[in-house]
C-alpha positions in Angstrom: 137.5 91.8 88.0 135.5 90.2 85.0 136.5 87.4 82.7 135.6 83.8 81.9 135.3 80.9 84.3 135.7 77.2 83.3 135.5 74.0 84.8 139.3 73.7 84.8 140.3 70.0 84.6 137.6 69.1 82.0 139.1 72.3 79.9 142.7 71.1 80.1 141.6 67.6 79.1 139.5 69.1 76.1 142.5 71.3 75.0 144.9 68.5 75.1 143.0 66.3 73.1 142.8 68.8 70.3 146.1 67.7 68.5 145.0 64.1 68.6 141.6 65.1 67.0 143.6 67.2 64.5 145.9 64.1 63.5 143.0 61.7 63.2 141.3 64.1 60.9 144.1 65.2 58.9 146.0 61.8 58.2 143.7 59.6 56.7 145.0 56.2 55.0 144.7 55.7 51.4 142.2 52.8 50.2 144.1 49.5 49.3 144.5 49.2 45.7 142.3 46.8 43.8 143.7 43.3 42.7 143.1 42.7 39.1 142.7 39.0 38.0 143.7 38.1 34.6 140.9 35.8 33.4 138.5 38.4 32.7 138.9 41.5 30.9 135.6 43.2 31.9 136.8 42.9 35.6 140.0 44.8 34.7 137.9 47.5 33.3 135.8 47.9 36.4 136.5 50.9 38.7 135.2 51.3 42.2 132.2 53.8 42.7 133.5 55.1 45.8 137.0 56.4 46.7 138.4 57.7 49.9 140.7 60.7 49.3 144.1 60.5 50.6 143.6 64.1 52.4 140.3 65.7 54.0 139.5 69.1 52.4 140.6 72.1 54.4 137.4 73.6 54.9 135.7 70.5 56.1 138.7 69.9 58.4 138.4 73.6 59.9 134.6 72.7 60.3 135.3 69.7 62.5 138.0 71.4 64.3 135.5 74.0 65.2 133.0 71.3 66.0 135.1 69.5 68.4 136.5 72.6 70.1 132.7 74.1 70.8 132.0 70.5 72.4 135.0 70.7 74.4 134.4 74.5 75.6 130.8 73.8 76.1 131.5 70.7 78.5 133.8 73.1 80.6 130.9 75.3 81.3 131.9 78.8 80.4 130.5 81.9 82.2 131.2 85.3 81.3 131.2 87.6 84.4 131.5 91.3 83.3 132.9 93.8 85.7 130.8 94.9 88.6 128.7 91.5 88.6 128.3 90.3 92.0 131.0 87.3 92.2 131.0 84.4 94.7 131.7 85.4 98.2 132.3 83.3 101.4 131.2 85.9 103.7 127.8 85.5 105.5 125.2 87.5 102.9 122.2 89.5 104.0 119.9 90.1 101.0 117.5 92.9 101.6 114.9 93.4 99.0 112.4 96.4 98.6 109.0 94.9 98.3 106.8 97.7 98.3 104.3 98.5 95.1 107.3 100.4 93.5 108.9 97.3 93.1 106.1 95.6 91.5 106.6 96.4 87.7 110.2 95.1 87.8 109.6 92.4 90.2 110.7 89.5 87.9 114.0 91.2 87.3 114.4 91.7 91.0 113.7 88.3 91.9 116.2 87.0 89.1 119.1 89.1 90.5 118.2 87.9 94.0 118.5 84.4 92.8 121.9 85.2 91.2 122.9 86.7 94.5 121.9 83.7 96.5 123.7 81.2 94.0 126.9 83.3 94.5 126.9 82.9 98.0 126.1 79.2 97.5 129.4 78.9 95.2 131.3 80.5 97.9 129.9 78.4 100.7 128.6 81.1 102.7 125.3 81.6 104.6 122.6 83.7 103.3 119.5 85.4 104.5 116.7 87.1 102.8 115.0 90.3 104.4 112.0 91.6 102.5 112.0 95.2 103.9 108.1 94.9 104.7 109.2 92.5 107.6 110.4 93.5 110.9 111.9 90.2 112.3 115.4 89.7 112.4 116.7 87.6 109.5 118.2 84.0 110.3 121.3 83.0 108.3 121.0 79.5 106.5 122.0 77.6 103.4 120.9 78.9 99.6 118.0 76.3 99.6 116.0 78.0 102.4 116.9 81.6 101.0 115.5 80.6 97.6 112.3 79.2 99.2 111.8 82.3 101.3 112.6 84.6 98.0 109.9 82.6 96.1 107.4 83.1 98.6 108.0 86.8 98.8 105.4 89.4 96.9 105.4 92.9 96.5 103.1 94.8 99.0 100.5 97.3 97.9 102.2 99.9 99.9 105.6 101.4 100.9 107.1 99.7 103.8 108.7 101.8 106.7 112.4 100.9 106.5 113.5 102.0 109.7 112.6 98.7 111.4 114.8 96.5 108.7 117.6 99.1 109.4 117.5 97.9 112.9 117.7 94.3 111.5 120.9 95.1 109.6 122.4 96.8 112.6 121.9 93.3 114.4 123.3 91.3 111.5 126.6 93.6 111.3 127.1 93.2 115.1 126.9 89.4 114.7 129.1 89.4 111.3 131.4 92.5 111.1 132.9 91.4 107.7 129.6 90.2 106.4 128.0 91.1 102.9 124.8 92.9 102.5 123.0 93.6 99.3 120.2 95.9 98.8 118.1 95.7 95.7 116.2 99.1 96.1 113.4 100.4 94.3 115.1 104.0 94.2 112.3 105.8 95.9 113.0 108.2 98.8 109.4 107.5 100.4 109.4 104.8 103.1 112.3 105.8 105.2 115.0 105.0 102.8 117.4 107.5 104.3 117.1 105.9 107.6 118.0 102.5 106.0 120.8 103.8 103.9 122.2 105.5 107.0 122.3 101.9 108.6 124.0 100.6 105.4 126.6 103.4 105.6 127.5 102.5 109.1 127.7 98.7 108.4 130.3 99.6 105.5 132.3 101.8 107.7 132.4 98.9 110.4 134.0 96.6 107.6 131.0 95.1 106.1 130.7 94.9 102.2 127.6 96.8 101.1 126.3 96.4 97.5 123.3 98.4 96.3 121.2 97.4 93.0 118.7 99.5 91.6 116.4 99.3 88.5 116.0 101.9 85.8 112.1 101.4 85.8 110.7 104.7 86.9 107.3 104.1 88.8 104.2 106.0 88.0 101.5 106.5 90.6 98.0 108.0 91.0 96.8 110.1 93.7 93.7 112.4 94.7 90.9 111.0 92.3 88.2 113.4 92.5 84.9 113.1 90.6 83.2 116.4 90.8 80.2 117.8 88.8 82.6 119.0 86.0 84.8 115.9 85.3 86.7 113.2 86.9 90.3 114.0 87.5 93.3 112.2 89.0 97.0 113.3 89.7 99.7 111.2 87.9 103.0 111.2 89.7 106.4 110.3 88.6 109.8 110.3 90.7 111.8 112.2 88.5 112.0 114.2 85.4 113.9 111.3 83.5 111.1 108.9 83.9 108.4 108.6 81.2 107.3 111.5 79.4 103.8 110.6 79.1 101.3 108.4 80.5 97.8 106.9 79.8 95.0 106.7 82.6 92.2 104.3 81.8 89.1 104.5 83.7 87.1 100.9 84.5 83.9 100.1 85.9 83.0 97.3 88.3 83.3 94.5 85.6 87.0 95.6 84.6 85.8 97.2 81.2 87.5 100.2 79.9 84.8 103.2 79.7 87.1 106.1 79.1 90.9 107.0 79.1 93.2 110.3 79.3 96.6 110.7 78.0 98.9 113.3 79.8 102.4 114.5 78.9 104.6 115.6 82.0 106.8 118.0 80.3 109.2 119.0 83.2 106.5 118.5 85.9 106.4 115.5 88.2 102.9 115.9 89.0 100.0 116.4 86.4 96.5 116.2 86.7 94.7 114.0 84.1 91.3 114.6 83.4 88.3 112.5 81.9 85.3 114.3 80.2 82.7 111.7 80.4 79.0 111.8 81.0 78.1 111.7 84.6 76.2 108.6 84.3 79.4 107.0 83.1 81.6 108.6 85.6 79.5 107.2 88.2 80.1 103.9 86.8 83.9 104.0 87.4 85.0 102.1 90.0 88.9 102.3 89.6 91.6 104.3 87.4 94.7 102.7 86.3 98.1 104.0 84.6 98.0 101.6 81.4 101.0 99.2 81.4 102.0 100.0 85.0 101.4 96.9 87.1 101.3 98.1 90.5 99.0 99.3 93.4 100.4 102.7 93.3 99.1 103.2 89.8 95.5 102.2 90.8 93.2 104.8 92.3 89.9 103.4 93.7 86.5 105.3 93.7 83.7 104.5 96.2 80.2 105.6 96.9 81.5 109.1 98.1 83.0 109.7 94.7 79.7 109.6 92.9 78.3 112.7 91.7 74.8 113.1 93.4 71.8 114.9 91.8 70.7 117.4 94.3 67.5 119.2 94.0 67.3 122.5 95.9 64.1 124.3 97.1 63.8 127.6 98.8 60.9 128.6 101.1 60.9 132.4 99.9 58.4 133.7 97.5 59.2 135.5 94.4 58.3 139.1 95.8 60.6 138.6 99.1 63.5 136.6 97.4 66.9 138.3 96.8 68.9 136.0 94.4 72.3 136.8 95.9 71.3 136.6 99.6 68.8 133.9 99.5 69.5 130.4 100.9 69.2 128.9 97.6 72.1 130.7 96.6 74.4 129.7 99.3 73.5 126.1 99.0 74.1 126.3 95.2 77.8 127.5 95.7 78.3 125.1 98.4 77.0 122.1 96.4 78.2 122.9 92.9 81.8 121.4 93.1 80.4 118.3 93.7 77.0 117.6 92.9 74.6 118.2 89.7 72.1 121.0 90.8 68.3 120.7 89.9 66.1 123.8 90.6 62.7 124.3 89.5 61.4 126.7 86.8 60.3 130.1 88.0 56.7 130.1 88.6 56.5 126.4 89.1 53.0 125.5 90.9 54.8 122.9 93.2 58.6 123.1 92.8 59.0 120.0 95.0 56.9 117.8 93.0 58.5 118.9 89.8 62.1 118.2 91.2 60.9 114.8 92.5 59.9 113.7 88.8 63.5 114.2 87.8 64.6 111.5 90.3 67.2 113.2 92.3 69.4 111.7 95.1 69.2 114.3 97.5 66.5 117.0 98.2 67.5 120.3 100.0 64.8 122.3 101.4 65.8 125.6 102.9 63.2 126.9 105.4 60.5 125.2 103.5 57.3 124.1 105.9 55.5 121.1 104.7 51.7 120.7 105.1 49.7 117.5 104.6 49.0 116.9 101.0 50.4 115.4 97.9 53.7 117.1 98.1 54.3 115.8 101.6 53.3 112.3 100.8 55.5 112.4 97.8 58.6 113.2 100.0 57.7 110.6 102.4 57.8 108.1 99.7 61.1 109.6 98.4 62.7 109.1 101.9 61.1 105.7 102.6 62.5 104.4 99.0 66.1 105.6 99.8 66.3 109.2 99.2 68.3 111.9 101.3 66.3 114.9 102.6 68.2 117.9 103.9 66.3 120.6 105.7 67.5 123.8 107.1 65.7 126.0 110.0 64.1 129.3 109.5 61.1 131.3 110.4 58.9 128.9 108.6 60.1 125.7 109.7 60.4 126.8 113.3 56.7 127.2 113.2 55.7 124.2 110.9 54.1 121.0 112.3 55.3 118.4 109.9 57.0 115.3 111.1 59.7 114.9 108.3 62.3 115.7 110.8 64.7 113.9 112.7 63.6 115.3 116.0 60.9 117.4 117.8 61.3 121.1 117.6 60.5 123.7 120.1 58.6 126.7 118.8 60.3 130.0 117.7 64.0 128.8 118.7 66.1 131.0 120.4 68.4 134.1 119.8 71.9 134.5 121.0 73.7 137.8 121.2 70.5 139.9 120.8 69.5 143.1 122.4 67.0 141.0 124.8 69.5 138.2 125.4 72.3 137.6 127.9 74.0 134.8 125.8 76.7 135.3 123.6 76.9 133.8 120.0 78.0 130.2 120.3 80.9 128.4 118.7 81.2 124.8 117.3 82.1 122.0 119.8 84.5 119.4 118.2 83.0 116.5 116.6 82.6 113.3 118.2 83.9 110.0 116.8 80.4 108.7 116.3 79.5 111.6 113.9 80.1 111.5 110.1 81.6 114.8 110.5 84.6 113.4 112.6 87.8 114.4 111.3 86.7 117.6 110.1 88.4 120.7 111.9 85.4 122.4 114.1 86.3 126.0 113.2 86.2 128.5 116.1 85.4 131.1 113.5 82.0 129.7 112.9 79.5 131.4 115.3 75.6 130.9 115.7 73.3 133.6 116.7 69.9 131.9 116.2 69.0 128.3 116.2 65.8 125.9 116.5 66.1 124.0 119.4 65.3 120.2 119.8 63.3 118.9 122.5 65.2 116.7 125.0 63.3 113.5 123.9 65.0 110.0 124.4 67.5 109.2 121.6 68.6 113.0 120.9 72.1 111.9 121.6 72.3 109.3 119.0 70.6 111.5 116.5 73.0 114.6 116.9 76.0 114.6 114.6 77.1 118.3 115.5 76.8 120.5 118.8 77.5 124.0 119.8 79.9 124.8 122.6 77.0 124.6 125.0 75.7 121.1 124.0 72.7 122.0 122.1 72.3 120.4 118.7 73.4 121.9 115.4 72.9 119.1 113.0 70.7 116.1 113.9 69.8 113.2 111.6 67.6 110.1 111.4 67.0 106.9 109.3 63.7 106.8 107.8 62.9 103.5 106.1 65.9 103.2 103.6 66.6 107.0 103.4 67.7 109.6 105.6 66.4 113.1 107.1 69.1 115.7 108.0 68.2 118.9 109.9 70.5 121.8 110.3 69.3 123.8 113.1 70.2 127.0 111.4 69.1 128.7 107.9 71.3 128.2 104.9 71.9 132.0 104.7 74.1 134.2 106.9 71.0 135.6 108.7 71.4 133.1 111.7 75.0 132.1 111.5 78.2 132.4 109.4 78.4 128.7 108.9 77.2 128.9 105.1 79.9 130.9 104.1 82.7 128.7 105.7 84.7 125.7 104.0 83.2 123.7 106.6 79.8 124.0 105.5 81.0 122.7 101.8 82.7 120.0 103.5 79.8 118.7 105.7 77.2 118.9 102.9 79.7 116.9 100.7 79.8 114.3 103.5 75.9 114.3 103.7 75.5 113.9 100.1 78.0 111.1 99.8 75.8 109.1 102.3 72.8 109.5 99.7 71.8 105.8 99.1 73.7 104.0 101.9 71.6 101.4 103.4 73.7 100.8 106.5 72.8 102.1 109.6 73.9 105.6 110.7 77.0 106.4 113.1 76.0 106.1 116.5 72.3 104.6 115.8 73.2 102.5 118.8 72.9 105.0 121.9 75.4 103.2 124.1 77.9 103.2 121.5 77.4 106.9 120.8 77.7 107.7 124.6 80.9 105.8 124.8 82.5 107.4 121.9 83.0 104.4 119.8 82.6 104.8 116.1 81.5 102.3 113.5 84.1 100.5 111.6 84.2 99.2 107.8 85.3 95.5 107.3 87.6 95.0 104.4 85.4 93.8 101.2 88.4 93.9 98.5 91.9 94.9 98.6 94.9 95.5 96.3 97.6 93.2 95.9 101.2 94.8 94.9 100.4 94.2 91.5 97.2 96.3 91.5 94.9 93.5 91.2 91.7 94.1 93.0 90.6 90.7 94.9 89.7 89.0 98.1 91.0 91.0 101.3 94.1 90.0 102.7 94.2 87.7 105.5 95.7 90.3 107.9 93.6 93.1 106.6 91.8 94.9 109.5 88.6 97.2 109.7 89.1 101.0 109.6 87.1 103.4 111.4 84.4 105.2 109.5 85.1 108.7 108.1 88.7 108.5 108.8 91.2 108.6 106.1 93.3 105.6 106.8 96.7 105.4 105.2 97.7 102.3 103.4 99.6 100.0 105.5 100.0 96.2 106.5 96.9 96.2 108.8 94.7 98.7 106.2 96.0 97.6 102.7 94.5 99.8 99.9 91.1 98.4 98.7 87.4 98.9 99.4 85.9 98.5 102.8 82.3 98.3 104.0 79.3 96.6 102.9 76.3 97.2 100.5 76.3 100.6 99.4 78.1 102.0 102.2 81.7 101.3 100.8 84.7 103.6 101.2 88.0 103.4 99.6 91.5 103.3 101.0 94.1 104.6 98.6 97.5 103.5 97.9 98.8 107.2 97.8 97.0 110.0 99.8 96.3 113.3 98.7 99.5 115.2 99.7 101.7 112.4 98.8 104.6 112.7 96.3 107.2 110.6 94.6 111.0 111.5 94.8 114.1 109.4 93.7 116.6 108.7 96.7 120.2 110.1 96.2 122.3 107.3 96.9 125.6 109.4 96.3 124.5 111.8 99.0 124.0 109.0 101.7 127.5 107.6 101.0 126.5 104.6 98.7 127.1 103.7 95.1 124.4 102.0 93.3 124.7 99.9 90.3 122.1 99.1 87.6 120.0 96.1 88.2 121.2 93.4 85.7 123.7 95.8 84.0 126.7 93.2 84.7 124.7 89.9 85.0 126.7 86.7 84.2 126.4 85.2 80.7 126.4 81.3 80.5 128.1 80.2 77.1 127.0 76.4 77.1 124.0 76.9 75.2 125.0 78.9 72.4 128.2 76.6 72.1 126.2 73.4 72.0 123.9 75.0 69.6 126.7 75.9 67.3 128.2 72.3 67.7 125.0 70.9 66.4 124.6 73.0 63.2 128.7 72.2 62.7 127.4 68.7 62.9 124.6 69.0 60.5 126.9 70.9 58.2 129.4 68.4 58.1 127.1 65.6 57.2 125.8 67.5 54.4 128.9 68.4 52.8 130.2 64.8 53.1 126.9 63.6 51.2 127.5 66.3 48.4 131.1 65.3 48.0 130.2 61.6 47.8 127.7 62.1 45.0 124.8 60.8 47.0 123.1 64.3 47.3 122.4 66.1 44.3 121.4 69.6 44.6 119.4 70.1 41.3 116.8 67.5 41.9 116.2 68.8 45.4 116.0 72.4 44.1 113.3 71.6 41.5 111.4 69.6 44.0 111.4 72.5 46.2 110.4 74.8 43.6 107.5 72.8 42.7 106.4 72.4 46.4 106.5 76.3 46.6 104.5 76.8 43.5 102.0 74.2 44.5 101.6 75.6 47.8 101.0 79.1 46.3 98.6 78.0 44.0 96.7 76.0 46.6 96.4 78.9 49.0 95.3 81.4 46.3 91.6 80.7 46.5 91.9 80.8 50.3 93.8 84.0 50.3 91.2 85.7 47.9 88.2 84.4 50.1 90.1 86.0 53.1 90.8 89.3 51.5 87.0 89.5 50.5 85.8 88.8 54.1 88.3 91.3 55.5 86.8 93.9 53.1 83.6 93.1 54.0 84.0 93.2 57.6 85.6 96.6 57.0 82.4 97.7 55.2 80.4 96.6 57.9 82.4 98.3 60.6 82.1 101.7 58.6 78.4 101.4 57.8 75.8 99.8 60.0 73.4 97.6 58.5 71.2 94.8 58.9 72.2 91.0 58.3 70.4 87.8 57.7 71.8 84.2 58.1 72.0 82.4 55.0 70.0 79.3 55.2 71.3 77.4 52.0 67.9 77.6 50.3 68.0 80.1 47.7 64.3 81.3 47.9 64.5 81.9 51.6 67.7 83.7 51.4 66.5 85.9 48.7 63.1 86.8 50.8 65.2 87.6 53.7 67.5 89.8 51.5 64.4 91.7 50.1 62.8 91.8 53.5 65.8 93.5 55.4 66.1 95.8 52.1 62.4 97.0 52.6 63.0 97.3 56.2 66.1 99.4 55.6 64.4 101.9 53.3 61.5 102.2 55.9 64.0 103.0 58.7 65.9 105.6 56.2 62.5 107.3 55.8 61.1 107.1 59.1 63.9 107.5 61.5 67.5 109.0 61.7 69.1 105.7 61.1 70.2 105.4 57.6 71.2 101.5 57.3 73.5 100.3 54.3 72.5 97.5 52.1 71.8 94.1 54.2 74.2 91.4 54.1 74.1 87.6 54.3 76.3 86.0 56.7 77.5 82.5 57.8 77.6 82.1 61.9 80.3 79.5 61.3 82.8 81.7 59.4 81.7 85.4 59.5 82.4 87.9 62.3 79.0 88.7 63.6 80.0 91.5 66.0 79.5 94.2 63.2 75.8 93.6 63.0 73.4 94.6 65.8 70.7 92.4 64.8 70.4 89.3 62.9 67.3 87.6 61.1 67.5 84.2 61.2 64.9 82.3 59.0 64.6 79.0 60.2 64.8 76.0 57.5 63.8 72.5 58.8 65.8 71.0 56.1 69.1 72.8 56.8 71.8 70.9 58.9 72.0 71.8 62.7 75.0 73.8 63.3 77.9 72.7 65.0 78.8 73.1 68.7 81.7 75.6 67.6 78.9 77.8 65.9 76.7 77.3 68.6 79.3 78.9 71.0 79.9 81.8 68.4 76.2 82.7 68.3 76.1 82.4 72.3 79.0 84.8 72.4 77.3 87.2 70.0 74.2 87.3 71.9 75.9 87.8 75.4 77.9 90.6 73.7 74.9 92.8 73.0 73.6 91.2 69.8 70.1 90.3 69.2 68.8 87.5 67.0 65.3 87.2 65.6 64.6 83.5 65.0 61.4 83.2 62.5 60.3 79.7 62.1 57.6 81.0 59.4 55.1 78.4 60.1 52.2 80.4 62.1 49.8 79.2 59.4 50.7 75.8 60.0 50.7 75.8 63.8 47.6 74.3 65.7 47.2 74.2 69.3 47.8 71.0 70.8 49.6 69.7 67.7 53.0 68.2 67.5 55.8 71.0 66.8 56.2 71.8 63.2 59.5 70.7 61.5 60.8 74.5 61.6 59.9 74.5 65.5 61.5 71.0 66.2 64.9 72.4 64.3 64.8 75.4 66.5 64.3 73.4 69.8 67.2 71.1 68.8 69.5 74.2 68.0 68.4 75.9 71.3 69.9 72.8 73.2 73.4 74.2 72.3 72.8 77.9 73.3 72.9 79.6 76.5 69.3 80.6 76.0 67.6 82.6 79.0 64.0 82.2 80.2 61.5 83.3 77.5 57.8 84.8 77.7 55.3 85.9 75.5 55.9 89.7 74.5 53.7 91.5 77.2 51.5 94.1 75.8 53.4 96.8 78.0 56.9 95.5 77.2 59.4 98.2 76.2 59.8 96.8 72.8 56.2 97.7 72.0 56.9 101.2 72.5 60.4 102.0 71.4 59.3 103.9 68.5 55.6 103.0 67.7 53.2 102.1 70.2 52.0 98.5 69.3 49.9 95.7 70.6 52.2 92.9 68.9 54.3 91.9 65.9 52.9 90.6 62.7 54.3 89.7 59.4 53.1 87.8 56.6 50.8 85.8 59.0 49.3 87.4 62.1 48.4 84.4 64.3 51.8 83.3 65.6 53.1 84.6 68.9 56.3 86.6 69.7 58.8 85.6 72.5 61.3 87.5 74.3 63.7 87.2 77.2 61.3 86.9 80.2 61.2 89.9 83.0 63.0 89.3 86.3 60.8 88.1 89.0 60.8 91.6 90.8 59.2 93.1 87.7 56.4 90.7 87.2 53.8 92.8 88.8 52.1 95.0 86.3 52.7 98.3 88.3 56.3 97.7 87.8 56.2 96.9 84.4 55.6 99.8 81.9 58.6 101.8 83.0 61.0 99.5 85.0 61.1 96.5 82.7 64.4 95.4 82.4 68.0 97.0 82.2 69.0 95.0 79.3 67.9 94.2 75.8 66.7 90.7 75.1 69.2 88.9 73.2 66.7 86.5 71.5 63.4 87.0 69.7 61.3 84.3 68.6 58.5 84.4 66.1 56.5 82.4 63.4 54.8 85.4 61.4 57.5 85.2 58.3 58.4 89.1 59.2 60.9 89.2 56.2 58.0 88.2 53.6 55.9 91.1 55.0 58.8 93.6 54.8 60.0 92.4 51.3 59.7 94.8 48.3 60.8 94.3 44.6 63.1 96.8 42.9 60.2 99.3 42.3 59.4 99.4 45.8 56.3 97.4 45.7 55.2 94.4 47.9 56.7 91.1 46.8 54.6 88.8 48.7 50.8 88.6 49.6 49.7 88.6 53.3 47.3 86.4 55.4 44.7 87.6 56.1 46.1 90.6 54.1 45.4 94.3 53.8 47.6 97.4 53.8 47.3 97.8 57.5 48.7 94.4 58.1 51.6 95.4 56.0 52.0 98.9 57.8 51.9 97.1 61.2 54.6 94.7 60.1 56.9 97.5 59.1 56.2 99.2 62.3 57.0 96.3 64.4 60.4 95.8 62.2 61.4 99.6 63.0 60.5 98.9 66.8 62.8 95.7 66.7 65.7 97.6 65.1 65.1 100.8 67.5 64.9 98.3 70.5 68.3 96.6 69.5 70.0 99.9 68.7 69.0 102.1 71.6 68.1 99.4 74.5 65.3 100.2 76.8 65.7 103.9 77.1 62.2 104.2 76.7 61.7 102.6 80.0 63.0 105.4 81.7 60.6 107.3 84.0 60.9 110.7 82.0 59.0 109.0 79.2 55.9 108.2 81.2 54.0 111.5 80.8 54.6 111.6 76.9 53.7 107.8 76.6 50.4 108.3 78.8 49.4 111.4 76.6 49.8 109.4 73.5 47.9 106.5 74.7 45.4 108.8 75.7 44.9 110.1 72.2 
């Protein structure tokens, strides 16, 4: 039953005192009359300034009665207990708490409800035990403090626990406490053997126990079966019932947690729908996890590992143009098998050397279908490709069987063998089961696959550890060997149907997918240790990062164990979802596997009655009553002051009006300035433009404006970038993120920026912005002399900046070739040096510099050549300042340097890509 509960004695005492309070407030003795002495007439005419009324006004009396009543009732501790709320109980209480990932989004509400249950048991003096359903140990009854301690240490698990073991704990509890009380805070999902646990509760209720079930109205969402194929990145979004959310947003995150894409889906009447993210392959390969926005649970996260990356595969066939039949060639079968999960590359018809042509496109995998390799440039290029980490897949055939190259994992016998022919006593062979040490372990070895011809491997030492797949007679079908950082894999049959029907089976696609997924792995192969391969032991992957129940990826859980390689492990306490492995060989364990689904459990069918979590939570009215008493006291005091004449409203209202007017007038300039800044930021966000830092020197600022205006004109005429009018900014106040490049003329007389300004500048550079500091003092610099005032100012300022190591711009730096091919950067002066962020140590050698400079744009450029003065033009487009030493060539080179700087800032170092080398070399040759 619902109703109010009070602290009874205190309430009765308070209520009994109400008549006395009323009498004291109602009956107020009159003020004694003044005694007038006859000697003085003036004294007789004086009247007292304060008079006490004989009766308190009714309004004030009612207010004071309400104040007193509020205080008395609040001290009694009123608690409203609606019908259906868990009330105090003296029976031993078992609190069963679902703690799988589905409980994570509403975890705080569940814990709050559990605290209420424990407190209700404490009020009844009953022992209580907390049973998280991920635990298998039998709970022990204890006091409320012990139960609360265990409850606060509980956390949602990143998997759905099996509830059968807790069901046995419930049976043991009922056996020891036949009239006990069991409360189940459920996540409402049927998965995780909810039926077995509900059956145990129904049995307990039939035996006389009091069973209560609380559920939450939150409908969990989950992700399953992420797939990054050649077309797009897809993932299945699941919900438990049609009454759940009608839509969901799936976001794609890179390894740093940044969102690089999203997709919104609408369920309609469906419980499962596929979300598709159409991103470029390069971005999709950077995705490390997918997440349902706003759903904080491990089930709402899908991880992507190295196997999920789309590989670039180059396919080359050995048949000539005169004998190739496109629909029957090995290349056709390879294209069909690789197309679902790889980007295919094929050489143009008539290419002189298709292998070299495709290697220039930097593939991850090269597949050669019956191609023999003779010593020469192609052989050397393929050898380097494998040594540097590439994967080479070769297929047998007449040409390979008679070839003599050593880009093979094993030595081959000449001509191979024929099975099932007219001259052979042997029948075609079927596949043997894949061994645990093989990367193909777990794939079904279809008995429908048969082999009529194969090339045989010489029985050299080590053949066992190199064999990934065998025929039923034990002869190798697939062999592999690690070579340098790369991998060589050989299928001992052809890629078409002339030697076997493997290329037209689904197993062929799965085998190629696993081989391509290993491209780039630096870890040892399965079975590299011959003794391990002979014993049948497989390599295992240690936990690297794991998800917690809320979906956060972090350090592995203490109880996380390694998983067998190439085995799809189900998320559990021993194998929590996360990333396993090391280096590039990383595999993901998903919270939900591909065939999993979500469904809401039917409590009514199980014979249980469920109540919404928090639907009948007790309400404590002490706080509102005390607040009302305080407000009544303040109102009483104000009324008394007004009635006594000590508080006059008219002067107070006048003063308040004056303050409001003064505040509005004082804030008007600031509001106008803020509006102007907002308008400028809006224009900067809509139209890209260059910007300069306002120095405070009018001449320098005007030169900067004219210089950037001239550079903007040159950019509009020479490139596809049309910037808007340049803007002057104050780093201490203005938002810098709208400007990709800042020109900062250094003025020695300017005050040093504050630490807060330096922090804003550092953040701007770290977020991708580039600042050009121009000291404009090249004409005053002398080797060995003390630094100029401008250089000293910049040195002092850089102490507060997170400045990287700098170096003079190398002649082959990417900044010298982003648009024009330049040897340096000149301005009004040509003798100064230009400094940029130093290359990493691994790129210091000249061989690595031209095309593999650095993967990021230099955030800082320092020069002393007064660039803006050389760019500056007047309103007629004529040069505004003379140059030193001068000449039209110097001005043209200054503009070209400015164009390069802007292009470098906007496009990054894309010119360092290998694909530009040929064009750059041709232009340099001219």
